[in-house]
VOGU-3710 file (C-alpha; in Angstrom, 3 decimals, decimal comma):
1> mdslgtkrdt> 0,000/0,000/0,000  1,302/3,486/-0,847  0,191/7,016/-0,174  0,695/10,054/-2,354  0,098/12,614/0,404  -2,137/15,676/0,103  -0,967/17,018/-3,209  -3,113/16,567/-6,313  -2,084/13,629/-8,525  -3,510/11,660/-11,417
11> aqkdatdglk> -3,185/8,107/-12,649  -4,147/6,506/-15,929  -5,012/2,823/-16,205  -4,268/1,028/-19,472  -7,105/-0,402/-21,528  -6,591/-3,992/-20,343  -8,767/-6,805/-19,014  -11,397/-6,227/-21,702  -11,831/-2,462/-21,203  -12,360/-0,581/-24,446
21> amvtiaaads> -10,599/2,639/-23,416  -8,329/4,158/-20,811  -9,656/4,916/-17,304  -8,536/8,332/-15,977  -8,494/8,896/-12,190  -7,599/11,928/-10,061  -7,742/12,997/-6,388  -7,093/16,348/-4,718  -6,383/14,933/-1,224  -4,825/11,480/-1,423
31> qvtelktnii> -4,708/8,215/-3,330  -4,194/4,845/-1,647  -3,517/1,600/-3,562  -3,999/-1,926/-2,114  -1,607/-4,055/-4,151  -2,969/-7,416/-2,964  -6,595/-6,694/-3,861  -5,778/-4,329/-6,745  -8,104/-1,643/-5,274  -7,451/2,120/-5,446
41> hlygdakvky> -8,979/4,553/-2,881  -9,362/8,220/-3,910  -10,054/10,966/-1,311  -11,033/14,641/-1,707  -12,483/15,954/-4,942  -11,917/12,588/-6,560  -12,691/12,043/-10,249  -12,957/9,029/-12,548  -13,546/9,152/-16,307  -14,126/6,250/-18,698
51> egfelaadyi> -15,360/6,953/-22,231  -18,597/8,981/-21,768  -18,905/8,034/-18,078  -17,732/10,688/-15,588  -17,834/10,563/-11,792  -16,884/13,063/-9,073  -17,165/12,580/-5,287  -15,315/13,011/-2,000  -14,576/9,275/-1,940  -14,178/6,852/-4,862
61> rvnqsinevf> -13,044/3,198/-4,732  -11,836/1,564/-7,969  -11,660/-2,262/-8,007  -9,401/-3,113/-10,947  -9,934/-6,846/-10,613  -13,617/-6,713/-11,518  -13,532/-3,269/-13,246  -16,028/-1,755/-10,808  -16,176/1,662/-9,187  -17,906/2,727/-5,967
71> asglmdhnnk> -18,451/6,360/-4,911  -19,934/8,101/-1,888  -19,694/11,240/0,196  -17,947/11,586/3,560  -18,922/12,844/7,000  -17,277/16,195/7,740  -16,180/17,621/11,092  -19,765/18,705/11,794  -20,926/15,116/11,255  -22,678/16,253/8,047
81> ysgrpvvifp> -22,741/14,086/4,950  -21,095/16,108/2,175  -19,318/15,653/-1,132  -22,098/13,548/-2,639  -21,240/11,868/-5,959  -22,170/13,618/-9,181  -22,323/11,207/-12,113  -22,717/11,735/-15,847  -23,794/8,796/-17,975  -23,372/9,018/-21,768
91> neppktvdsl> -25,973/11,336/-23,382  -27,618/12,126/-20,036  -27,681/15,185/-17,755  -25,665/15,167/-14,483  -27,210/13,369/-11,502  -26,592/13,843/-7,788  -26,734/10,655/-5,685  -25,952/9,477/-2,148  -23,763/6,608/-3,396  -23,390/4,299/-6,395
101> rynfdtgngv> -21,717/1,208/-7,891  -20,908/0,934/-11,584  -19,234/-1,820/-13,649  -17,182/-0,704/-16,655  -17,497/-4,099/-18,398  -21,216/-4,679/-18,224  -22,459/-1,089/-17,905  -24,617/-2,193/-14,954  -24,904/0,021/-11,910  -26,802/0,514/-8,689
111> tfgiftevdg> -27,536/4,029/-7,404  -28,737/4,978/-3,928  -30,535/8,269/-3,193  -30,609/9,627/-6,746  -31,844/13,147/-7,603  -31,959/14,279/-11,229  -33,873/16,473/-13,683  -35,923/14,823/-16,427  -37,681/16,964/-19,090  -38,362/19,916/-16,786
121> gfiqasrvrk> -39,349/17,750/-13,767  -37,256/16,074/-11,065  -36,972/12,394/-10,124  -35,593/11,134/-6,817  -35,447/7,541/-5,646  -33,960/5,587/-2,777  -32,403/3,011/-5,129  -31,861/2,820/-8,898  -30,294/-0,033/-10,850  -29,008/0,466/-14,399
131> nqynemslyh> -28,187/-2,300/-16,930  -26,159/-2,520/-20,137  -29,244/-1,630/-22,207  -29,378/1,831/-20,625  -32,535/0,905/-18,705  -33,095/1,982/-15,112  -35,156/0,198/-12,448  -36,136/2,482/-9,575  -37,432/1,690/-6,120  -39,384/4,098/-3,898
141> gmystcnlpq> -39,173/7,021/-6,308  -40,944/10,357/-6,698  -41,582/12,551/-9,702  -41,932/16,203/-8,661  -41,630/19,700/-10,090  -39,583/20,905/-7,107  -35,845/21,396/-7,609  -34,957/20,692/-3,953  -33,634/17,264/-2,872  -36,240/17,254/-0,094
151> phthfgiqis> -39,198/19,258/-1,476  -40,755/21,315/1,296  -43,753/22,009/-0,913  -44,519/19,949/-3,961  -47,155/18,331/-6,079  -45,671/15,010/-7,108  -46,244/11,364/-7,893  -44,892/8,680/-5,548  -43,841/5,571/-7,511  -43,241/2,359/-5,571
161> kgivtenqii> -41,437/0,571/-8,430  -40,723/1,591/-11,998  -38,634/1,138/-15,124  -37,205/4,095/-17,073  -36,069/3,515/-20,649  -35,003/5,935/-23,358  -38,538/6,503/-24,644  -40,915/5,463/-21,850  -41,565/5,118/-18,120  -43,399/2,054/-16,782
171> sgpaylvmeg> -44,500/2,237/-13,162  -46,119/-0,036/-10,647  -48,544/1,306/-8,014  -48,353/5,122/-7,807  -50,245/7,816/-5,923  -50,318/11,606/-5,643  -48,473/13,565/-2,969  -49,414/17,194/-2,268  -47,778/19,423/0,319  -46,017/16,356/1,687
181> vplkfitipf> -49,343/14,599/2,319  -49,788/11,238/0,519  -53,174/11,025/-1,233  -53,325/7,250/-1,462  -57,010/7,312/-2,340  -55,855/8,663/-5,729  -53,851/5,577/-6,722  -53,213/3,849/-10,026  -52,173/0,152/-10,050  -49,759/0,691/-12,944
191> gffpkpnkrs> -48,846/3,356/-15,468  -47,271/3,720/-18,907  -45,889/7,125/-19,874  -44,110/7,947/-23,161  -40,810/9,810/-22,692  -39,583/10,877/-26,120  -36,251/12,649/-26,275  -37,587/14,874/-29,038  -40,888/16,471/-29,923  -43,432/13,999/-31,227
201> sgflfptfge> -47,078/14,047/-32,181  -49,604/12,913/-29,625  -52,988/13,195/-27,956  -53,943/16,374/-26,038  -56,059/15,574/-23,009  -59,175/17,735/-22,527  -60,563/19,457/-19,449  -64,096/18,929/-18,201  -66,578/21,200/-16,502  -69,906/22,983/-16,710
211> efnrgfymrd> -70,993/26,394/-17,928  -74,299/28,091/-17,160  -75,427/28,788/-20,741  -73,746/26,114/-22,837  -73,889/23,201/-20,381  -71,344/20,513/-19,596  -68,221/20,647/-21,722  -65,191/18,714/-22,855  -62,738/21,486/-23,662  -59,562/21,566/-25,773
221> igwylafndy> -59,407/17,905/-26,731  -57,060/17,518/-29,660  -53,861/16,331/-31,253  -50,333/17,747/-31,213  -48,409/17,676/-34,504  -44,607/17,918/-34,348  -43,618/18,362/-37,986  -39,910/19,124/-37,509  -37,532/21,249/-35,432  -38,856/24,458/-37,003
231> wdselrgtly> -42,625/24,305/-36,599  -45,411/22,462/-34,828  -49,166/22,706/-34,532  -52,122/21,877/-32,284  -55,606/20,876/-33,422  -58,136/21,416/-30,630  -61,882/21,201/-30,230  -64,518/21,836/-27,555  -67,966/20,251/-27,246  -70,893/21,462/-25,093
241> skgswetail> -73,913/19,431/-24,020  -76,348/22,085/-25,319  -75,080/21,868/-28,895  -72,359/24,539/-29,059  -68,878/23,665/-30,293  -65,520/25,288/-31,055  -62,444/24,391/-33,093  -58,948/25,870/-33,152  -55,657/25,501/-35,005  -52,575/26,831/-33,197
251> tryrvnykyn> -49,292/26,829/-35,113  -45,828/28,018/-34,086  -42,633/28,349/-36,117  -39,092/29,469/-35,383  -35,791/29,564/-37,281  -32,924/30,620/-35,028  -31,273/33,934/-35,875  -33,809/34,574/-38,665  -37,461/34,790/-37,654  -40,197/33,388/-35,410
261> ggfninfsnt> -43,953/33,621/-35,147  -47,223/31,749/-35,088  -50,862/31,900/-36,067  -54,144/30,818/-34,465  -57,436/30,193/-36,244  -60,549/29,843/-34,079  -64,111/29,076/-35,139  -67,164/28,754/-32,903  -70,789/27,714/-33,292  -72,685/29,030/-30,261
271> ksgvegtdqy> -76,312/28,107/-29,633  -78,196/31,035/-28,108  -81,699/31,116/-26,608  -84,098/28,327/-25,656  -84,429/25,513/-28,178  -87,837/25,461/-29,820  -88,471/29,207/-29,448  -88,174/32,027/-31,970  -85,166/33,408/-30,085  -83,176/30,194/-30,598
281> ralhdfrvnw> -80,362/30,661/-33,112  -76,824/29,603/-33,918  -74,118/32,272/-33,835  -71,144/31,625/-36,128  -67,939/33,477/-35,210  -64,269/33,248/-36,071  -60,994/34,930/-35,183  -57,551/34,805/-36,819  -54,288/35,827/-35,127  -50,860/35,935/-36,754
291> nhtqlqeanp> -47,613/37,360/-35,424  -44,218/37,344/-37,097  -40,891/38,861/-36,098  -37,790/39,037/-38,256  -34,548/39,319/-36,315  -32,241/42,214/-37,199  -29,221/40,003/-37,845  -31,154/38,016/-40,472  -31,098/40,817/-43,050  -29,492/44,115/-41,952
301> gttfsasvqf> -31,202/47,169/-43,409  -34,486/45,314/-43,948  -37,339/44,809/-41,495  -40,472/42,717/-41,698  -43,051/42,187/-38,965  -46,689/41,225/-38,638  -49,304/41,521/-35,930  -52,666/40,467/-37,319  -55,964/40,023/-35,518  -59,306/40,008/-37,266
311> gtsgyahnta> -62,620/38,190/-37,058  -66,279/38,674/-36,303  -67,273/41,315/-33,776  -69,152/38,879/-31,557  -66,386/36,275/-31,121  -65,041/37,392/-27,726  -68,513/38,106/-26,335  -70,139/34,867/-27,557  -67,267/32,591/-26,482  -66,410/34,445/-23,232
321> anasynyeei> -63,002/35,308/-24,695  -62,259/31,702/-25,601  -63,501/30,577/-22,160  -60,832/32,671/-20,418  -63,480/35,034/-18,943  -61,023/37,882/-19,409  -63,090/41,013/-18,784  -60,802/43,303/-20,777  -60,966/40,985/-23,785  -64,758/40,524/-23,586
331> trntmnssis> -65,427/44,275/-23,427  -62,816/45,321/-25,990  -64,327/47,302/-28,875  -61,530/47,308/-31,439  -59,229/44,933/-33,291  -56,167/46,067/-35,222  -53,724/44,416/-37,600  -50,493/45,506/-39,211  -48,044/43,888/-41,631  -44,990/46,076/-42,226
341> ygrtfadgkv> -41,926/45,967/-44,464  -39,093/48,468/-44,426  -35,770/49,019/-46,154  -33,146/51,745/-46,214  -31,121/52,868/-49,245  -28,260/55,229/-50,020  -26,484/54,820/-46,688  -29,678/55,397/-44,754  -30,643/58,619/-46,520  -33,658/57,070/-48,267
351> nftasmrhsq> -36,189/55,059/-46,311  -38,965/52,938/-47,801  -41,799/51,399/-45,785  -44,888/49,511/-46,850  -47,687/48,192/-44,685  -51,130/46,654/-44,733  -53,403/47,675/-41,871  -56,796/46,711/-40,595  -58,906/48,437/-37,939  -62,224/47,026/-36,817
361> nmadqtlsld> -64,822/48,645/-34,566  -66,788/45,824/-32,969  -69,433/48,166/-31,552  -70,807/49,327/-34,941  -69,218/46,511/-37,040  -67,270/48,843/-39,301  -63,921/48,149/-40,937  -61,072/50,330/-42,113  -58,563/48,697/-44,481  -55,254/49,926/-45,887
371> lptfslsvas> -54,257/47,464/-48,619  -51,539/48,593/-48,888  -49,949/51,890/-47,792  -46,372/52,811/-48,656  -44,083/55,766/-48,062  -40,751/56,868/-49,449  -38,890/59,567/-47,540  -35,629/61,360/-48,172  -33,666/62,611/-45,188  -33,500/66,394/-44,915
381> fnpfdskdrv> -30,501/68,079/-46,557  -29,045/71,541/-47,168  -29,001/72,072/-50,963  -26,941/75,281/-50,851  -24,301/74,010/-48,444  -20,971/72,642/-49,621  -19,172/69,528/-48,433  -15,898/71,474/-48,645  -17,216/74,427/-46,648  -14,801/76,026/-44,160
391> geqkwyqrin> -16,179/77,997/-41,219  -19,728/78,592/-40,089  -22,736/78,235/-42,370  -24,073/81,324/-44,080  -27,791/81,987/-43,690  -28,738/80,565/-47,094  -26,633/77,451/-46,415  -28,978/76,687/-43,468  -31,973/76,228/-45,784  -33,244/72,716/-45,195
401> vsyslrgdnt> -35,271/70,612/-47,680  -36,841/67,170/-47,446  -39,224/65,081/-49,527  -41,748/62,322/-48,907  -44,053/60,298/-51,123  -47,029/58,345/-49,847  -49,391/55,948/-51,604  -52,687/54,639/-50,229  -55,396/52,169/-51,119  -58,082/52,355/-48,422
411> lnaketglfs> -61,606/51,162/-47,747  -64,144/51,988/-45,037  -67,100/49,603/-44,972  -69,363/47,380/-42,876  -68,519/43,783/-41,981  -71,564/42,503/-43,818  -71,076/42,401/-47,560  -67,376/43,171/-47,262  -66,414/41,175/-50,337  -69,335/42,263/-52,513
421> ketldqfqhg> -68,620/44,133/-55,760  -70,414/47,251/-54,498  -68,167/47,390/-51,418  -64,925/46,696/-53,283  -65,721/49,525/-55,700  -65,473/51,924/-52,761  -61,694/51,542/-52,466  -59,937/54,922/-52,490  -56,407/55,127/-53,878  -53,951/57,849/-54,676
431> fqhsipvsls> -50,543/59,410/-54,019  -49,397/62,383/-51,985  -46,156/64,367/-52,302  -44,839/66,634/-49,529  -41,922/69,052/-49,846  -41,218/71,111/-46,713  -38,556/73,841/-46,871  -37,385/75,454/-43,630  -34,826/77,886/-42,262  -33,799/78,447/-38,634
441> lnvlkffqfn> -31,598/81,337/-37,444  -30,558/83,031/-34,219  -31,584/86,682/-34,186  -30,261/89,336/-31,785  -28,836/86,611/-29,523  -32,092/86,050/-27,633  -34,542/85,094/-30,382  -34,950/82,022/-32,545  -36,283/82,798/-36,020  -38,032/80,026/-37,970
451> tsvnynegwh> -39,569/80,212/-41,418  -41,012/77,465/-43,578  -42,778/76,829/-46,870  -44,866/73,670/-47,122  -46,022/72,292/-50,453  -48,369/69,298/-50,741  -49,700/67,696/-53,901  -52,248/64,902/-54,180  -52,848/62,558/-57,105  -56,418/61,261/-57,006
461> fqtyrrrlen> -57,977/58,487/-59,083  -61,525/59,361/-58,110  -63,366/62,629/-57,427  -66,905/63,364/-56,305  -69,847/65,346/-57,627  -72,940/66,474/-55,753  -76,254/67,034/-57,431  -79,979/67,288/-56,778  -82,318/64,716/-58,347  -86,086/64,812/-58,549
471> tvngfeelrd> -87,477/61,454/-57,331  -90,949/60,150/-56,454  -90,171/60,979/-52,816  -89,133/64,516/-53,657  -85,800/66,111/-54,319  -82,856/64,008/-53,120  -79,212/65,040/-52,752  -76,865/62,513/-54,407  -73,100/62,052/-54,363  -71,535/60,478/-57,456
481> tvrgfrrsyd> -68,042/59,004/-57,820  -66,164/59,974/-60,985  -63,260/57,747/-61,977  -60,188/59,320/-63,524  -56,976/61,107/-62,590  -57,163/64,563/-60,963  -54,457/66,582/-59,294  -54,794/68,796/-56,215  -52,240/70,895/-54,397  -51,876/73,451/-51,651
491> ysvssglstk> -49,095/75,459/-50,066  -48,612/77,687/-47,051  -45,969/80,012/-45,633  -45,127/80,556/-41,979  -42,504/82,672/-40,154  -42,128/83,103/-36,431  -40,012/84,067/-33,420  -39,553/82,354/-30,079  -37,486/83,088/-26,991  -37,179/82,206/-23,311
501> iygmypkigk> -37,855/84,530/-20,393  -36,479/83,654/-16,977  -37,976/84,996/-13,768  -36,679/84,527/-10,202  -38,822/84,977/-7,084  -37,528/85,929/-3,641  -36,963/83,497/-0,752  -40,145/82,606/1,169  -39,936/80,343/4,248  -38,496/76,974/3,258
511> iqamrhvitp> -38,524/78,040/-0,384  -34,926/78,997/-1,051  -35,480/79,921/-4,681  -38,198/79,773/-7,330  -37,625/79,970/-11,065  -40,284/80,653/-13,696  -39,401/79,910/-17,338  -41,759/81,385/-19,957  -41,392/80,343/-23,590  -43,523/82,553/-25,873
521> sfnlnyrpdf> -43,656/81,967/-29,611  -45,429/83,842/-32,401  -45,742/83,084/-36,093  -47,257/84,752/-39,136  -48,911/82,308/-41,513  -50,519/82,613/-44,923  -52,508/80,249/-47,136  -54,396/81,297/-50,325  -58,055/80,549/-51,011  -58,064/77,265/-52,952
531> sdpmygfyrr> -61,836/77,475/-53,483  -61,190/80,179/-56,081  -62,547/79,016/-59,488  -59,084/79,449/-61,001  -57,928/76,280/-59,246  -60,925/74,133/-60,237  -60,961/72,323/-56,895  -64,445/73,510/-55,817  -67,856/73,541/-57,471  -71,363/74,744/-56,624
541> yidargeenl> -74,739/73,029/-56,542  -78,314/73,922/-55,551  -79,636/71,964/-52,544  -83,249/70,905/-51,808  -83,971/74,281/-50,155  -82,916/76,111/-53,308  -79,735/77,461/-51,742  -76,392/77,464/-53,523  -73,653/75,484/-51,797  -69,909/75,317/-52,339
551> ysifqgskyg> -68,253/71,893/-52,191  -64,878/70,347/-53,020  -64,634/67,593/-55,615  -61,999/66,003/-53,322  -64,210/66,084/-50,214  -64,155/62,629/-48,604  -60,979/61,527/-50,382  -58,013/60,047/-48,537  -56,001/63,281/-48,503  -58,896/65,662/-48,078
561> spgsgrsmgi> -59,360/68,828/-50,073  -57,292/72,019/-50,214  -58,592/74,576/-47,740  -61,279/77,017/-48,722  -61,062/80,649/-47,719  -57,929/82,715/-47,525  -56,040/82,488/-44,266  -53,571/85,101/-43,050  -53,069/85,305/-39,366  -50,891/85,080/-36,338
571> gfsidnnlea> -50,425/81,947/-34,280  -49,279/82,095/-30,698  -48,382/79,830/-27,812  -47,038/80,407/-24,312  -45,356/77,613/-22,345  -44,671/77,861/-18,598  -42,447/75,879/-16,237  -42,237/76,632/-12,522  -39,575/75,066/-10,260  -38,566/75,620/-6,644
581> kllskqdttd> -35,740/74,670/-4,298  -36,881/73,674/-0,802  -35,007/72,960/2,404  -35,222/69,238/3,177  -33,970/67,376/6,234  -34,345/64,035/4,463  -32,354/65,041/1,386  -28,760/65,818/2,374  -27,461/66,263/-1,185  -26,839/69,740/-2,614
591> ggvkkvhilq> -26,565/71,239/0,848  -29,927/69,885/2,034  -31,869/71,596/-0,757  -34,350/69,606/-2,845  -35,519/70,573/-6,333  -39,310/70,409/-6,845  -41,275/70,747/-10,112  -44,354/72,815/-9,262  -45,768/73,188/-12,763  -44,560/71,548/-15,966
601> gltfsgnynf> -45,608/72,390/-19,494  -48,548/74,725/-18,819  -49,211/75,743/-22,411  -51,804/78,039/-24,032  -52,100/78,185/-27,825  -54,360/79,626/-30,520  -54,537/81,475/-33,827  -56,049/84,730/-35,157  -57,068/84,926/-38,837  -57,110/88,540/-40,060
611> vadsfklsni> -58,922/87,835/-43,329  -61,688/85,518/-42,048  -65,259/86,765/-42,465  -66,182/85,729/-38,909  -64,815/83,868/-35,888  -61,342/85,226/-36,528  -60,001/84,009/-33,189  -59,669/80,250/-32,789  -60,354/78,291/-29,626  -57,693/78,582/-26,938
621> nfsgrtalfn> -56,270/75,188/-25,996  -54,348/74,588/-22,787  -52,613/71,633/-21,130  -50,219/70,986/-18,285  -48,939/68,529/-15,718  -47,529/68,530/-12,216  -46,525/66,169/-9,401  -47,773/66,335/-5,814  -46,807/64,867/-2,443  -43,136/64,297/-3,088
631> qkinlnfngt> -43,688/63,257/-6,714  -46,068/60,448/-5,680  -49,087/61,794/-7,569  -48,717/62,560/-11,280  -51,486/64,951/-12,324  -52,320/65,788/-15,968  -54,934/68,242/-17,240  -56,064/69,759/-20,529  -58,920/71,864/-21,822  -60,377/74,257/-24,388
641> fdpysydrta> -61,708/77,808/-24,073  -64,131/79,194/-26,669  -63,769/83,002/-26,884  -67,209/83,407/-28,566  -70,710/83,454/-27,110  -73,329/80,760/-27,618  -76,963/81,403/-28,503  -78,932/78,760/-26,581  -82,153/79,591/-28,414  -80,650/79,078/-31,869
651> errvnryaik> -78,247/76,409/-30,514  -75,213/77,805/-32,296  -72,144/79,943/-31,765  -72,481/83,634/-32,567  -69,816/85,978/-33,839  -69,610/87,949/-30,591  -66,855/87,717/-28,023  -67,967/86,156/-24,734  -66,319/88,968/-22,794  -69,088/91,275/-24,055
661> dgqlarltqf> -71,566/89,045/-22,204  -69,611/89,149/-18,962  -67,437/86,078/-19,583  -63,748/86,030/-20,412  -64,301/82,809/-22,399  -66,447/79,687/-22,278  -64,868/76,445/-20,977  -66,060/73,865/-23,527  -63,822/70,937/-22,570  -61,724/69,943/-19,554
671> glsfdysfnp> -59,945/66,719/-18,617  -58,129/65,736/-15,438  -56,413/62,492/-14,498  -54,007/61,336/-11,815  -52,684/58,141/-10,275  -51,155/57,418/-6,885  -49,355/54,555/-5,152  -49,092/54,396/-1,369  -46,096/52,078/-1,688  -43,720/53,342/-4,406
681> danksrqqgl> -41,429/50,355/-3,825  -44,132/48,085/-5,267  -44,223/49,963/-8,573  -40,434/50,152/-8,625  -40,085/46,390/-8,042  -42,731/45,612/-10,642  -41,069/47,871/-13,209  -37,653/46,301/-12,555  -39,164/42,856/-13,077  -40,825/43,926/-16,314
691> dsldkqkpsm> -37,590/45,555/-17,537  -35,739/42,320/-16,872  -38,358/40,318/-18,771  -38,357/42,875/-21,581  -34,649/42,224/-22,185  -35,467/38,566/-22,767  -38,093/39,311/-25,444  -35,894/38,328/-28,430  -35,582/34,777/-27,069  -39,238/34,448/-26,021
701> tpeqqqqlar> -41,879/32,452/-27,843  -44,908/34,377/-29,194  -47,014/32,947/-26,358  -44,522/34,222/-23,757  -44,506/37,640/-25,412  -48,305/37,772/-25,224  -48,146/36,854/-21,542  -45,610/39,620/-20,928  -47,891/42,107/-22,711  -50,751/41,072/-20,428
711> issdpnafvd> -48,571/41,496/-17,330  -47,539/44,938/-18,528  -51,150/46,092/-18,943  -52,680/44,404/-15,872  -51,218/45,467/-12,497  -52,872/42,493/-10,782  -51,275/39,949/-13,110  -47,824/40,536/-11,582  -47,591/38,747/-8,208  -44,522/39,851/-6,247
721> fnipwnlags> -44,171/38,061/-2,909  -41,174/40,245/-2,011  -43,446/43,303/-1,562  -45,599/42,888/1,593  -48,339/45,285/0,507  -49,407/47,757/-2,134  -52,355/50,089/-2,593  -52,732/52,234/-5,690  -55,482/54,119/-7,428  -56,282/56,310/-10,402
731> fsfqysnpgn> -58,938/58,937/-11,145  -60,183/60,286/-14,470  -62,529/63,254/-14,990  -63,899/64,584/-18,299  -66,141/67,634/-18,787  -67,683/68,701/-22,104  -70,073/71,563/-22,870  -70,066/72,809/-26,481  -73,026/75,018/-25,562  -76,200/72,989/-25,875
741> retvtatlni> -75,482/70,019/-23,600  -73,222/69,430/-20,615  -71,577/66,015/-20,168  -69,542/64,892/-17,162  -67,826/61,523/-16,709  -65,700/60,441/-13,766  -64,231/57,079/-12,851  -62,207/55,910/-9,870  -60,149/52,715/-9,899  -58,246/51,092/-7,032
751> hgdfsltpkw> -56,068/48,013/-6,947  -53,668/46,523/-4,478  -52,444/43,465/-2,660  -51,126/42,373/0,729  -49,267/39,296/1,980  -50,982/37,279/4,705  -47,787/35,246/5,100  -44,558/35,093/3,071  -46,315/32,557/0,796  -49,947/33,802/0,773
761> kvqfnsgydf> -51,000/36,948/-1,076  -54,405/38,585/-1,578  -55,083/40,884/-4,541  -58,080/43,075/-5,298  -59,258/45,361/-8,074  -62,365/47,549/-8,084  -63,671/50,951/-9,065  -66,638/53,272/-9,313  -68,264/55,013/-12,273  -69,739/58,266/-10,965
771> rqkevsmtrf> -71,807/58,857/-14,099  -73,407/55,412/-14,166  -73,488/55,385/-10,352  -72,342/51,799/-10,154  -69,346/49,797/-9,020  -67,207/48,518/-11,853  -66,191/44,874/-12,065  -64,648/43,843/-8,741  -62,197/40,971/-8,492  -60,465/39,264/-5,593
781> siyrdlhcwd> -57,608/36,806/-6,001  -55,733/34,696/-3,469  -52,321/33,321/-4,427  -50,241/30,608/-2,756  -46,583/30,206/-3,683  -45,836/26,451/-3,713  -42,187/26,990/-4,666  -42,421/24,918/-7,846  -46,191/25,405/-8,275  -48,669/28,273/-8,117
791> msfgwvpfgr> -52,144/27,994/-6,665  -54,744/30,751/-7,044  -58,392/31,383/-6,253  -60,260/34,080/-8,192  -63,653/35,506/-7,302  -65,948/38,019/-9,025  -68,607/38,476/-6,290  -71,293/40,314/-8,257  -72,252/41,686/-11,650  -72,769/40,106/-15,022
801> fqsynvtira> -69,524/38,111/-14,891  -70,080/36,690/-11,420  -67,850/33,609/-11,162  -65,093/31,862/-9,277  -62,216/29,598/-10,276  -59,424/27,616/-8,652  -56,174/26,994/-10,539  -53,113/24,909/-9,690  -50,270/25,436/-12,148  -46,735/24,090/-12,274
811> kasilqdlkl> -43,857/26,495/-12,750  -41,777/23,878/-14,583  -41,809/24,494/-18,334  -42,980/20,959/-19,178  -46,088/21,415/-17,014  -46,972/25,026/-17,821  -50,166/23,882/-19,557  -51,239/21,494/-16,769  -54,105/23,161/-14,896  -56,729/21,850/-12,491
821> tkrndnfggf> -59,617/24,302/-12,668  -63,105/24,429/-11,189  -65,342/27,245/-12,361  -68,834/28,287/-11,367  -70,244/30,880/-13,763  -73,655/32,443/-13,197  -73,825/34,989/-15,987  -75,489/34,845/-19,354  -75,437/36,623/-22,633  -73,054/34,538/-24,664
//
């Protein structure tokens, strides 16, 4: 017997006695060899490697006579078992065990106290035996989603005996274990589970339940199709006992470093009303979703993306948002789609973009289509400047010119009859050119002078004529479409001055200083009267009352019509910012003085037209924002003043200033909104979490990106157990009074959460509509963090969507779609 001491050494055994390759051994502490028995003992960070088999442990014994290795941990000075073996079998992930035996010749082994990850879950067993066929027999094992050797909270399956092969798991008697409690009344005598090492097609198990209107259901039964490594698909269907049914196709695709995306197609047949009555009918709805993202490295200088969602207006309402009961989705009134392509030319100086867009209003079932729209823009340049110029620019060298071209093909129509010939004939198409020319100079040190000339030209392929026709029902005003090319154009000139005025106020109490910054700007603008007959843009017709009316032949076109009436006036705006420096005991920076924004961006703007026949002064618009209570409340406001009086008898504005009637101006519109959080750390933590997730977007699947979008928009979807409590609210107020009717709307929303224990959290969301005088949809949710699982209980106590549900969901990626849900829904209407 010999000892090599405490220094690190290695030894290599020749490929003899039937071994196919060399065995490499190493030990950080010591190596002891028994010459009589031909056994080597390795201590301290010991390692053995043979072909694809690797082993590391605090103690390893190599028996060269029978080509067998044994490994275990050792008891340390605290009498704690440490240095457990970590073993890697060929083509398998590392496993941590208590001890093991392995024979190099036969490939057989016995493992005690194994703990390893398998396809997103974790298997541990008291004893595992492995043979030369790469099959494992386990005894007293558990499959769990918890990544701890001794799961303190888990939802797992206890397996008394089982066999694990490359493609399947065969088990003897097995039962569920939840929170460490064995549920032996939920026992199966044997089980057979496929375990493919790659994606493969297979059956998708449905969920069962009951819904108030549609009856008992078998939901999302289907088949998974794994075509190849680049795309897969799911075919799903749902059946209801009262005759309704749904189908869906969900497809995903991804090519690394190039693009990824997916599309969903849903169709539903919903039976509504009582069978046998006149109200009984079948509602047919569909929805299509497609998203596509092209990665930047795939084709530099070119972009392509798609976000498409279209379908019938009643889909979300009739199917309860695909049985998700998502209130925001059910009550949503619009759907939008966009497919965009972009490319840059000439070293980025020329940019081309093309897109197809769709906007759908589900309230009135109207559609707006752009099929397609394109634009070509040239970056602004100085035509009179020289590349070889030395010194500062002369005034004429500062003249700046740019150019843009836009083409459109648009349609506004109803859902019904969308593809009829009459509807398709309503497509509007044309081109628009824009050439802005501008010049900016400093004048007398304190003033900024700006002047610009804007020229726009439209190419139209249809114009409109209005006429009066005598019909059996009397005279009727008609609007005809005339096909053919017509050209329109307009131009305007504007010149103005702006400056900044700084005001300082004296020290008052804790206010050490106060600064007021005023930014006034004035501009002179001119536009000719394009309704003059010389342009040919306007015509006249006699209406049913016998009065002559002026109209534009481009009225209702995509680019509108050149303005009628000469305009020459002065535009003005005044912007205000007010800041103060206060003494603060809490803030020790800057000598204990804290900077506070009292008023930000308080702006008034308007225009006066010298040559208008009446109403020369425009409405005065104002807006501003501020922050209160140590920047905890962000307050925004805006409004409109009408300087003219209103005749309530005639129900119209009159050309008389309101100040003559004792009013400075009439407030016709005002809006106010603010939000507040009583625990700023909650918003800060949530934002940090979202920022971290946002950085991972390029590597996310489309489904994960949709989930992130939902978290971003729903404050109650982000459960943070690190924040003990949060209470936040928002308020919105809108006032409108054009003169004949006053309208006021106000809504208050509150949401928050609090932790009952470090693992239990309660969330709530509610609000009040002051105009409708009713409480908005109120929701309560209780969450339980099960370490490797989530459990939640949701409750809508009253209202149309009164319901409750219980969900248990695994955090492991392989079980993300495994949910146990019980719902009780007592609302109707879909």
